[in-house]
C-alpha positions, -999 to +999 in steps of 0.1 A: -727+052+410-723+070+444-760+069+451-760+031+445-730+025+467-746+044+496-775+019+495-752-011+500-741-026+532-706-016+544-690-049+531-703-043+496-694-007+498-658-016+504-658-041+476-676-020+450-664+016+456-627+012+466-600+021+441-581-008+426-544-008+419-548-038+396-569-020+369-558-024+333-572-014+299-588-049+297-620-041+316-635-076+313-603-092+326-603-068+356-640-076+362-635-113+363-604-109+385-623-088+410-653-112+410-631-142+418-609-129+445-619-131+482-627-154+511-654-180+506-670-209+523-696-236+515-714-236+549-748-228+534-746-258+511-733-280+539-764-271+561-787-280+532-769-312+521-745-328+546-729-349+517-711-316+510-684-306+534-681-271+548-650-259+528-630-227+532-618-213+499-593-184+499-583-166+466-562-135+471-540-112+449-502-115+451-474-097+432-494-065+426-465-047+410-460-074+383-487-060+360-502-095+358-533-111+375-520-136+401-541-152+428-529-174+457-555-201+462-560-222+494-587-247+501-593-265+534-620-280+556-635-250+575-627-269+608-591-273+597-582-240+580-546-243+591-542-276+572-552-268+536-555-298+513-551-279+481-528-249+474-522-233+440-514-201+421-539-189+395-529-166+367-557-149+347-547-140+311-566-129+280-570-158+254-590-140+227-619-115+224-643-140+239-623-159+265-601-156+295-578-184+307-571-193+343-537-210+344-530-232+373-495-235+389-481-255+418-460-239+445-426-253+457-425-258+495-461-248+496-464-254+534-444-222+539-473-202+525-502-217+544-524-189+557-501-162+542-529-148+521-534-125+551-499-110+544-491-106+507-456-095+516-449-131+525-448-138+487-422-112+478-394-138+477-414-163+457-415-153+420-434-168+391-403-185+376-403-208+407-438-220+399-447-251+378-475-247+353-500-276+353-502-280+316-536-290+303-553-279+336-561-244+326-597-233+328-612-214+298-637-188+310-664-172+289-694-149+296-726-168+298-761-159+287-770-146+322-741-121+322-720-141+346-690-163+337-685-200+334-655-221+324-640-256+322-608-275+317-604-297+286-623-330+287-593-352+297-563-329+293-555-323+330-534-354+340-534-365+376-524-394+399-544-381+429-562-409+447-558-433+418-572-409+391-557-406+356-571-372+349-592-345+365-618-320+353-629-287+367-661-268+359-667-233+374-695-207+375-685-172+387-712-149+401-708-115+418-704-130+453-705-167+446-680-192+431-693-226+421-667-253+414-670-290+405-637-308+406-636-345+398-610-373+392-615-401+366-597-433+358-585-443+323-619-457+315-637-425+324-651-437+357-653-411+384-628-419+413-633-388+435-651-356+438-687-346+444-712-367+425-744-345+425-729-312+414-704-285+422-695-270+456-713-237+461-690-211+478-704-179+491-681-149+495-675-133+529-704-132+553-732-129+527-759-155+535-789-148+513-776-154+478-799-170+453-787-205+443-809-203+412-809-230+386-773-243+388-763-267+361-726-275+356-731-304+332 
């Protein structure tokens, strides 16, 4: 393992070789948790296809002493990172031997926490009991045939009134340094109201620029 780490660039060395205070006996849960967290952007996709915005996506651990897997999630236009348009808490839990569930929670007075992922201590007075679970919006994640992980919400279980929608759906693909997400809103007749039409947003982690997009299909 050490010989492999010495061959990696410093950024990957820090990610792959540092000790982790979040480790549990559920190795797969820990693996998915580590894969997801980090700072992302969709600048590469934006350069290739201008119909996709350059989006900043932040997913960072909070409440490290709780023994649970919590992530503070913030999404914003890269040009307006101080004005996120979506803020949530994710909780990763084991569903069964073959699946992990990402529960989604809303945060009261969320504006207080904009940009606070840089300082986890800012969340010490916010505790899970103050959060509101978005029932039906959880994402069930399973290992796919390529050894990565993919997941989805229920077909129409995540109710929403955002921009005139009746319900929303989310599809995700999790790779080692890449997070692909396709969020869409639909009306009661199943017509798409908002969200990307061609496919998911492709978020690259950190400053890595040469990731293989591969054959991405989130249908």
